[in-house]
DSSP file (Angstrom, degrees, kcal/mol; ACC not computed):
  #  RESIDUE AA STRUCTURE BP1 BP2  ACC     N-H-->O    O-->H-N    N-H-->O    O-->H-N    TCO  KAPPA ALPHA  PHI   PSI    X-CA   Y-CA   Z-CA
    1    1 A M              0   0    0      0, 0.0     2,-0.3     0, 0.0    68,-0.2   0.000 360.0 360.0 360.0 154.7   57.1  -30.5  -45.1
    2    2 A K  E     -A   68   0A   0     66,-2.3    66,-3.1    67,-0.1     2,-0.4  -0.961 360.0-111.0-149.6 159.5   55.2  -29.6  -48.1
    3    3 A T  E     +A   67   0A   0     -2,-0.3     2,-0.3    64,-0.2    64,-0.2  -0.841  39.3 165.3 -96.6 130.6   52.7  -26.9  -49.3
    4    4 A M  E     -A   66   0A   0     62,-2.5    62,-2.7    -2,-0.4     2,-0.4  -0.738  30.8-113.6-128.8-177.5   49.2  -28.0  -49.9
    5    5 A Y  E     +AB  65  32A   0     27,-2.7    27,-3.3    -2,-0.3     2,-0.3  -0.985  30.0 178.7-127.7 137.4   46.0  -25.9  -50.4
    6    6 A A  E     -A   64   0A   0     58,-2.3    58,-2.4    -2,-0.4     2,-0.5  -0.941  32.8-108.8-133.1 155.2   43.0  -25.6  -48.3
    7    7 A V  E     -A   63   0A   0     23,-0.4    16,-2.9    -2,-0.3    17,-0.6  -0.726  43.7-179.1 -80.4 131.8   39.6  -23.9  -48.1
    8    8 A T  E     -AC  62  22A   0     54,-2.8    54,-2.0    -2,-0.5     2,-0.3  -0.769  11.0-178.7-121.4 163.4   39.6  -21.2  -45.3
    9    9 A H  E     - C   0  21A   0     12,-1.8    12,-3.4    -2,-0.3    52,-0.1  -0.952  28.6-117.2-154.2 173.7   37.1  -18.7  -43.8
   10   10 A I        -     0   0    0     47,-0.5    10,-0.2    -2,-0.3    50,-0.2  -0.949  28.6-143.3-119.5 108.8   36.9  -16.1  -41.3
   11   11 A P        -     0   0    0      0, 0.0     7,-2.9     0, 0.0     8,-0.2  -0.439   3.0-154.5 -71.8 145.6   34.4  -16.8  -38.4
   12   12 A S  S    S+     0   0    0      5,-0.2     2,-0.3    -2,-0.1     5,-0.1   0.342  75.1  34.6 -99.0  12.0   32.4  -13.8  -37.0
   13   13 A D  S    S+     0   0    0      3,-0.1     3,-0.2     0, 0.0     5,-0.1  -0.945  82.9  57.2-152.1 167.5   31.8  -15.3  -33.7
   14   14 A G  S >  S-     0   0    0     -2,-0.3     3,-1.5     1,-0.2     0, 0.0  -0.350  98.0 -52.0  93.3-176.5   33.4  -17.5  -31.1
   15   15 A P  T 3  S+     0   0    0      0, 0.0    -1,-0.2     0, 0.0     0, 0.0   0.802 138.1  37.8 -71.9 -25.8   36.8  -17.2  -29.3
   16   16 A M  T >  S+     0   0    0     -3,-0.2     3,-1.7     3,-0.1    -2,-0.1  -0.113  82.2 157.1-114.6  40.0   38.8  -16.7  -32.5
   17   17 A K  T <   +     0   0    0     -3,-1.5    -5,-0.2     1,-0.3    -3,-0.1  -0.381  65.0  25.6 -71.5 144.6   36.4  -14.6  -34.4
   18   18 A G  T 3  S+     0   0    0     -7,-2.9     2,-0.6     1,-0.2    -1,-0.3   0.356  96.7 112.4  89.9  -1.9   37.9  -12.5  -37.1
   19   19 A M  S <  S-     0   0    0     -3,-1.7    -1,-0.2    -8,-0.2     2,-0.2  -0.892  71.7-117.6-109.5 124.0   40.9  -14.9  -37.6
   20   20 A R        +     0   0    0     -2,-0.6    59,-2.6    59,-0.5     2,-0.3  -0.352  44.6 168.1 -54.4 125.4   41.2  -16.8  -40.7
   21   21 A R  E     -CD   9  78A   0    -12,-3.4   -12,-1.8    57,-0.2     2,-0.2  -0.802  41.9 -79.0-132.5 172.5   41.1  -20.7  -40.3
   22   22 A L  E     -C    8   0A   0     55,-1.5   -14,-0.3    -2,-0.3     4,-0.1  -0.561  32.1-150.5 -68.4 136.9   40.8  -23.9  -42.0
   23   23 A T  S    S+     0   0    0    -16,-2.9     2,-0.3    -2,-0.2   -15,-0.2   0.800  78.4  44.5 -78.1 -34.6   37.2  -24.6  -42.9
   24   24 A F  S    S-     0   0    0    -17,-0.6     6,-0.0     1,-0.2    -2,-0.0  -0.700 106.0 -71.5-108.8 163.6   37.5  -28.4  -42.7
   25   25 A A        -     0   0    0     -2,-0.3     2,-2.3     1,-0.2     5,-0.2  -0.093  53.2-102.9 -51.1 145.9   39.1  -30.6  -40.1
   26   26 A N  S    S+     0   0    0     -4,-0.1     2,-0.3    47,-0.1    -1,-0.2  -0.504  78.3 125.7 -73.2  76.6   43.0  -30.6  -40.0
   27   27 A Q    >>  -     0   0    0     -2,-2.3     3,-2.4    45,-0.1     4,-0.5  -0.996  69.8-122.7-137.9 140.5   43.4  -33.9  -41.8
   28   28 A G  G >4 S+     0   0    0     -2,-0.3     3,-1.7     1,-0.3    -1,-0.1   0.821 109.1  65.8 -47.9 -36.1   45.5  -34.4  -45.0
   29   29 A R  G 34 S+     0   0    0      1,-0.3    -1,-0.3    -3,-0.0    -3,-0.1   0.679  98.9  54.9 -67.5 -15.7   42.4  -35.8  -46.9
   30   30 A N  G <4 S+     0   0    0     -3,-2.4   -23,-0.4    -5,-0.2     2,-0.3   0.546  97.4  74.5 -92.5  -7.2   40.9  -32.3  -46.6
   31   31 A H  S << S-     0   0    0     -3,-1.7     2,-0.3    -4,-0.5   -25,-0.2  -0.750  74.6-135.0-105.5 160.2   43.9  -30.4  -48.2
   32   32 A C  B     -B    5   0A   0    -27,-3.3   -27,-2.7    -2,-0.3    -2,-0.1  -0.769  12.5-133.3-115.2 150.0   44.6  -30.4  -51.9
   33   33 A E  S    S+     0   0    0     -2,-0.3     2,-0.3   -29,-0.2    -1,-0.1   0.792  92.2  29.7 -76.8 -27.8   47.8  -30.9  -53.9
   34   34 A T  S  > S-     0   0    0    -29,-0.1     4,-2.1     1,-0.1     5,-0.2  -0.920  76.2-122.1-129.0 156.2   47.1  -27.9  -56.2
   35   35 A R  H  > S+     0   0    0     -2,-0.3     4,-2.8     1,-0.2     5,-0.2   0.885 113.6  57.2 -56.1 -41.5   45.2  -24.5  -55.9
   36   36 A E  H  > S+     0   0    0      1,-0.2     4,-2.4     2,-0.2    -1,-0.2   0.901 106.9  47.5 -69.6 -39.0   43.0  -25.5  -58.8
   37   37 A E  H  > S+     0   0    0      2,-0.2     4,-1.6     1,-0.2    -1,-0.2   0.945 113.4  47.5 -67.7 -42.9   41.8  -28.7  -57.0
   38   38 A A  H  X S+     0   0    0     -4,-2.1     4,-2.2     1,-0.2    -2,-0.2   0.937 111.9  50.9 -65.9 -39.0   41.1  -26.9  -53.7
   39   39 A Q  H  X S+     0   0    0     -4,-2.8     4,-2.9     1,-0.2    -1,-0.2   0.900 109.2  52.1 -63.6 -35.6   39.2  -24.1  -55.7
   40   40 A A  H  X S+     0   0    0     -4,-2.4     4,-1.3     2,-0.2    -1,-0.2   0.836 108.6  49.1 -65.6 -31.3   37.2  -26.8  -57.3
   41   41 A K  H  X S+     0   0    0     -4,-1.6     4,-1.5     2,-0.2    -1,-0.2   0.847 113.5  47.8 -67.7 -43.7   36.3  -28.2  -53.9
   42   42 A L  H  X S+     0   0    0     -4,-2.2     4,-1.4     1,-0.2    -2,-0.2   0.947 110.1  51.5 -73.0 -46.0   35.3  -24.8  -52.7
   43   43 A D  H  < S+     0   0    0     -4,-2.9     4,-0.3     1,-0.2    -2,-0.2   0.794 112.1  47.0 -51.1 -38.0   33.2  -24.1  -55.8
   44   44 A L  H  < S+     0   0    0     -4,-1.3     4,-0.3    -5,-0.2    -1,-0.2   0.847 122.8  32.4 -77.1 -35.9   31.4  -27.4  -55.4
   45   45 A L  H  X S+     0   0    0     -4,-1.5     4,-1.8    -3,-0.2     5,-0.2   0.433  89.4  95.0-108.8   5.3   30.6  -27.0  -51.7
   46   46 A K  H  X S+     0   0    0     -4,-1.4     4,-2.6     1,-0.2     5,-0.3   0.912  84.8  50.2 -63.1 -43.4   30.3  -23.3  -51.3
   47   47 A D  H  > S+     0   0    0     -4,-0.3     4,-2.5     1,-0.2    -1,-0.2   0.927 113.7  46.8 -65.6 -42.6   26.5  -23.1  -51.6
   48   48 A Q  H  > S+     0   0    0     -4,-0.3     4,-2.1     1,-0.2     5,-0.3   0.773 110.5  52.5 -66.5 -30.7   26.1  -25.9  -49.0
   49   49 A L  H  X>S+     0   0    0     -4,-1.8     5,-3.4     2,-0.2     4,-1.5   0.870 111.5  45.8 -72.6 -38.5   28.5  -24.4  -46.7
   50   50 A K  I  <>S+     0   0    0     -4,-2.6     5,-0.9     4,-0.2    -2,-0.2   0.927 117.6  43.0 -67.5 -46.6   26.7  -21.1  -46.8
   51   51 A E  I  <5S+     0   0    0     -4,-2.5    -2,-0.2    -5,-0.3    -3,-0.2   0.912 129.6  19.8 -72.3 -43.6   23.2  -22.7  -46.3
   52   52 A K  I  <5S+     0   0    0     -4,-2.1    -3,-0.2    -5,-0.2    -2,-0.2   0.666 133.2  14.8-105.6 -15.6   24.0  -25.3  -43.6
   53   53 A I  I  <5S+     0   0    0     -4,-1.5    -3,-0.2    -5,-0.3    -4,-0.1   0.712 123.6  24.1-128.5 -63.1   27.2  -24.3  -41.8
   54   54 A L  I > < -     0   0    0     -5,-3.4     3,-2.1     1,-0.2    -4,-0.2   0.679  65.9-176.1 -93.7 -19.0   28.6  -20.9  -42.2
   55   55 A G  G > <S-     0   0    0     -5,-0.9     3,-1.5    -6,-0.8    -1,-0.2  -0.320  77.6  -1.1  55.2-124.6   25.9  -18.6  -43.2
   56   56 A K  G >  S+     0   0    0      1,-0.2     3,-1.3     2,-0.2    -1,-0.3   0.731 124.9  72.7 -67.3 -21.3   27.2  -15.1  -43.9
   57   57 A D  G X  S+     0   0    0     -3,-2.1     3,-3.1     1,-0.3   -47,-0.5   0.752  76.9  78.6 -58.6 -28.7   30.7  -16.2  -43.0
   58   58 A A  G X  S+     0   0    0     -3,-1.5     3,-0.8     1,-0.3    -1,-0.3   0.638  78.2  73.3 -64.3  -6.0   30.7  -18.2  -46.4
   59   59 A E  G <  S+     0   0    0     -3,-1.3    -1,-0.3     1,-0.2    -2,-0.2   0.735  93.3  54.4 -73.0 -21.0   31.5  -14.7  -48.0
   60   60 A T  G <  S+     0   0    0     -3,-3.1    -1,-0.2   -50,-0.2    -2,-0.2   0.462  79.5 127.6 -97.0   3.0   35.0  -15.0  -46.6
   61   61 A L    <   +     0   0    0     -3,-0.8     2,-0.3    -4,-0.3   -52,-0.2  -0.294  27.4 143.9 -57.1 138.4   35.8  -18.4  -48.1
   62   62 A E  E     -A    8   0A   0    -54,-2.0   -54,-2.8   -56,-0.0     2,-0.5  -0.961  48.9-103.9-165.0 156.6   39.0  -18.6  -50.1
   63   63 A V  E     -A    7   0A   0     -2,-0.3   -56,-0.2   -56,-0.2   -28,-0.0  -0.731  37.6-178.1 -88.3 136.6   41.7  -21.0  -50.8
   64   64 A R  E     -A    6   0A   0    -58,-2.4   -58,-2.3    -2,-0.5     2,-0.2  -0.958  30.7-109.9-136.3 141.8   45.0  -20.5  -49.1
   65   65 A P  E     -A    5   0A   0      0, 0.0     2,-0.4     0, 0.0   -60,-0.2  -0.568  37.5-161.3 -73.7 142.8   48.3  -22.3  -49.3
   66   66 A V  E     -A    4   0A   0    -62,-2.7   -62,-2.5    -2,-0.2     2,-0.3  -0.994  21.0-126.7-131.5 127.2   49.2  -24.3  -46.1
   67   67 A K  E     -A    3   0A   0     -2,-0.4     8,-2.8   -64,-0.2     9,-0.4  -0.540  41.4-176.3 -66.8 130.4   52.4  -25.7  -44.8
   68   68 A C  E     -AE   2  74A   0    -66,-3.1   -66,-2.3    -2,-0.3     6,-0.3  -0.937  28.4-107.9-129.7 152.2   51.7  -29.4  -44.0
   69   69 A Y    >   -     0   0    0      4,-2.6     3,-1.7    -2,-0.3   -67,-0.1  -0.216  49.1 -95.0 -55.7 159.7   53.6  -32.3  -42.5
   70   70 A D  T 3  S+     0   0    0      1,-0.3    -1,-0.1     2,-0.1    -2,-0.0   0.788 127.5  56.9 -57.8 -30.7   54.7  -35.0  -45.0
   71   71 A H  T 3  S-     0   0    0      2,-0.1    -1,-0.3     1,-0.0   -43,-0.2   0.462 122.8-104.6 -87.5   0.6   51.5  -37.1  -44.2
   72   72 A G  S <  S+     0   0    0     -3,-1.7     2,-0.2     1,-0.3   -45,-0.1   0.256  76.3 130.0 105.4 -10.9   49.3  -34.0  -45.2
   73   73 A D        -     0   0    0      1,-0.1    -4,-2.6   -47,-0.1    -1,-0.3  -0.569  62.7-109.1 -74.2 141.3   48.0  -32.5  -41.9
   74   74 A A  B     -E   68   0A   0     -6,-0.3    -6,-0.3    -2,-0.2    -1,-0.1  -0.343   8.7-135.3 -68.3 144.1   48.6  -28.8  -41.6
   75   75 A M  S    S+     0   0    0     -8,-2.8     2,-0.3     1,-0.1    -7,-0.1   0.651  90.3   8.8 -76.9  -8.1   51.2  -27.5  -39.2
   76   76 A G        -     0   0    0     -9,-0.4    -1,-0.1     1,-0.1    -2,-0.0  -0.977  54.6-147.0-158.6 163.3   48.5  -24.9  -38.1
   77   77 A I  S    S+     0   0    0     -2,-0.3   -55,-1.5    -3,-0.1     2,-0.3   0.542  76.3  74.3-107.6 -10.6   44.9  -24.0  -38.5
   78   78 A Y  B     -D   21   0A   0    -57,-0.2     2,-0.3   -70,-0.0   -57,-0.2  -0.796  58.8-160.2-107.8 148.2   45.1  -20.3  -38.3
   79   79 A F        +     0   0    0    -59,-2.6   -59,-0.5    -2,-0.3     5,-0.1  -0.899  67.6  14.7-122.9 157.2   46.3  -17.7  -40.9
   80   80 A D     >  +     0   0    0     -2,-0.3     4,-2.1   -61,-0.1    -1,-0.2   0.894  68.6 163.5  52.6  43.8   47.5  -14.1  -40.8
   81   81 A I  H  > S+     0   0    0     -3,-0.2     4,-2.1     1,-0.2     5,-0.2   0.944  70.4  51.6 -55.3 -49.3   47.9  -14.3  -36.9
   82   82 A A  H  > S+     0   0    0      1,-0.2     4,-2.4     2,-0.2     5,-0.2   0.896 109.3  49.7 -56.0 -44.7   50.1  -11.2  -36.8
   83   83 A D  H  > S+     0   0    0      1,-0.2     4,-2.2     2,-0.2    -1,-0.2   0.907 107.8  52.8 -65.2 -40.1   47.6   -9.2  -38.7
   84   84 A H  H  X S+     0   0    0     -4,-2.1     4,-1.6     1,-0.2    -1,-0.2   0.942 111.9  45.2 -58.7 -47.9   44.8  -10.2  -36.5
   85   85 A Y  H  X S+     0   0    0     -4,-2.1     4,-0.8     1,-0.2    -2,-0.2   0.892 112.1  51.9 -66.8 -36.6   46.5   -9.2  -33.3
   86   86 A E  H  < S+     0   0    0     -4,-2.4     4,-0.2     1,-0.2    -1,-0.2   0.839 112.6  44.7 -62.1 -37.8   47.7   -5.9  -34.8
   87   87 A S  H >< S+     0   0    0     -4,-2.2     3,-0.7    -5,-0.2    -1,-0.2   0.793 109.8  55.7 -84.4 -17.4   44.1   -4.9  -36.0
   88   88 A S  H 3< S+     0   0    0     -4,-1.6    -1,-0.2     1,-0.2    -2,-0.2   0.671 100.6  60.2 -87.4  -8.5   42.5   -6.0  -32.7
   89   89 A E  T 3<        0   0    0     -4,-0.8    -1,-0.2     1,-0.2    -2,-0.2   0.515 360.0 360.0 -88.5  -3.8   44.8   -3.6  -30.7
   90   90 A E    <         0   0    0     -3,-0.7    -1,-0.2    -4,-0.2    -2,-0.1   0.470 360.0 360.0 -88.7 360.0   43.6   -0.4  -32.5
């Protein structure tokens, strides 16, 4: 297991709306070795993601550390799961 860094966002619709998730497919090539590398990727792609894919959800883009298998794929695609369920019960 190793820690890598990935671009994440919070979708405003769909079955997992409101839950932070990986923005790109869960493949090692989409995760970065350093936070700085992931932030540079986000900075480079943010405008295109906003315009063509995420729309207003692009405002929630941020880099997060992600636990990965040794080959680089993340062990999960969602973040802050406990926080999501606690806030949805209110």
